[in-house]
LOFILO-497532 format. One record per residue (C-alpha): chain; residue number from 1; x, y, z; residue in three letters. Coordinates in pm, 1 decimal. Each point is the difference from the previous one (the first is absolute). Layout:
BEGIN
A,NUM,X,Y,Z,ALA
...
END
This chain:
BEGIN
A,1,190.2,-5920.2,5316.9,MET
A,2,354.8,75.0,-112.7,ILE
A,3,-103.1,348.9,-117.1,ARG
A,4,-139.4,67.6,345.4,PHE
A,5,332.4,-105.1,153.1,LEU
A,6,196.5,231.5,-231.5,PHE
A,7,-230.9,291.8,74.5,ARG
A,8,10.9,-66.6,374.7,PHE
A,9,380.5,-17.2,6.9,LEU
A,10,16.5,312.6,-216.8,GLY
A,11,-223.9,196.4,234.7,LEU
A,12,201.6,-127.3,296.7,LEU
A,13,321.9,121.6,-162.5,CYS
A,14,-156.6,339.3,-73.9,LEU
A,15,-120.4,29.5,359.5,ALA
A,16,347.8,-85.2,130.9,LEU
A,17,150.8,255.7,-238.5,ALA
A,18,-234.5,266.0,136.7,PHE
A,19,86.3,-94.9,359.0,ILE
A,20,372.5,24.6,-77.5,LEU
A,21,-53.4,335.7,-171.5,LEU
A,22,-176.6,134.1,308.5,VAL
A,23,271.4,-148.3,224.6,TYR
A,24,278.3,166.5,-199.9,ASP
A,25,-190.6,328.0,-9.5,GLY
A,26,-58.0,2.1,374.0,THR
A,27,362.7,-84.3,67.1,ARG
A,28,111.7,277.1,-234.6,SER
A,29,-226.7,258.6,162.5,ILE
A,30,103.8,-100.0,351.9,ALA
A,31,375.2,19.5,-69.0,ASP
A,32,-15.9,291.2,-246.7,ARG
A,33,182.2,-198.7,-268.7,GLY
A,34,-83.3,-229.6,-284.5,ILE
A,35,-12.3,-369.5,87.1,TYR
A,36,-80.6,-267.9,-254.1,ILE
A,37,-12.2,-365.2,100.4,THR
A,38,179.3,-214.3,-256.0,SER
A,39,-96.9,-355.7,-83.0,VAL
A,40,320.7,-123.1,166.3,ARG
A,41,-86.5,176.3,327.6,GLU
A,42,-353.8,-136.8,-4.5,LEU
A,43,115.4,-352.3,-84.0,TRP
A,44,261.4,13.9,278.2,THR
A,45,-265.1,110.9,247.7,ALA
A,46,-236.9,-280.7,-99.6,VAL
A,47,236.8,-298.1,-34.7,TYR
A,48,373.8,56.3,-46.1,GLU
A,49,124.0,-360.1,-58.6,PRO
A,50,-199.5,-31.8,-320.9,SER
A,51,170.1,312.3,-137.5,LEU
A,52,343.5,-157.1,49.4,THR
A,53,-117.8,-314.8,-178.5,GLN
A,54,-129.6,200.8,-296.6,LEU
A,55,337.2,86.8,-154.5,GLN
A,56,126.8,-359.3,-46.6,PRO
A,57,-338.6,-105.4,-135.5,ALA
A,58,-9.4,282.2,-257.3,VAL
A,59,364.6,-51.0,-97.0,GLU
A,60,-71.8,-367.3,-59.8,LYS
A,61,-254.4,103.0,-263.8,ILE
A,62,218.6,266.8,-159.7,SER
A,63,303.3,190.5,129.6,VAL
A,64,-76.7,326.9,-180.9,TRP
A,65,-356.3,2.8,136.8,LEU
A,66,109.2,79.3,357.4,TRP
A,67,206.9,316.1,-40.1,ASP
A,68,-188.9,220.2,-242.6,PRO
A,69,-355.7,-126.0,53.3,VAL
A,70,-59.8,-130.1,352.8,VAL
A,71,229.4,251.3,170.1,VAL
A,72,-193.0,289.8,-158.3,LYS
A,73,-332.4,-154.3,103.1,ILE
A,74,126.2,-39.8,357.7,LEU
A,75,106.4,366.4,4.0,ALA
A,76,-335.4,124.1,-135.0,ALA
A,77,-266.1,152.1,227.9,PRO
A,78,-213.7,-279.1,142.3,SER
A,79,-326.9,190.1,-44.6,ALA
A,80,69.5,41.9,-370.8,LEU
A,81,94.7,-366.2,-50.2,VAL
A,82,-311.0,-121.0,182.9,LEU
A,83,-219.6,239.9,-198.7,ALA
A,84,140.0,-128.9,-330.1,VAL
A,85,-41.5,-364.7,104.4,ILE
A,86,-354.6,70.1,119.9,GLY
A,87,-92.9,175.2,-323.2,THR
A,88,135.7,-285.5,-211.7,VAL
A,89,-188.3,-258.7,208.2,LEU
A,90,-325.0,194.6,-30.9,ILE
A,91,45.1,30.0,-375.8,LEU
A,92,64.1,-374.5,-27.2,ILE
A,93,-310.5,-75.8,204.3,GLY
A,94,-242.6,231.7,-176.0,ARG
A,95,-298.9,-134.7,-188.5,LYS
A,96,18.9,-19.7,-375.5,LYS
A,97,-208.8,252.7,-190.5,ARG
A,98,-290.6,-134.2,-195.6,ARG
A,99,36.5,54.2,-370.7,LEU
A,100,-281.1,178.6,-179.5,ILE
A,101,-114.6,-65.6,-354.2,GLY
A,102,163.9,-227.0,-254.1,TYR
A,103,326.4,-34.0,188.6,ALA
A,104,-136.1,-248.5,254.1,ARG
A,105,4.1,-373.3,-63.4,ASP
END
């Protein structure tokens, strides 16, 4: 059941990454420039108050974690971040391979 949930969330993240890739591509073609939606822009569009609450929460865990790590993730392209998260979730939720021969218990 939990593997199904990981795979479902992974496929959902990959689908959202594809949608954002198409959105950025269409916007770039229409305006004859390159537009890439960052995670910060996407998060602000979805629910801005939670983004302002993120910095104190992360700094409570560790001060150095905010500036080099979270700031770079927020500046990254949202399609890429969602694709990486989706791939990791799918890999976590995959079925284990059956062992052949003497290696199995």
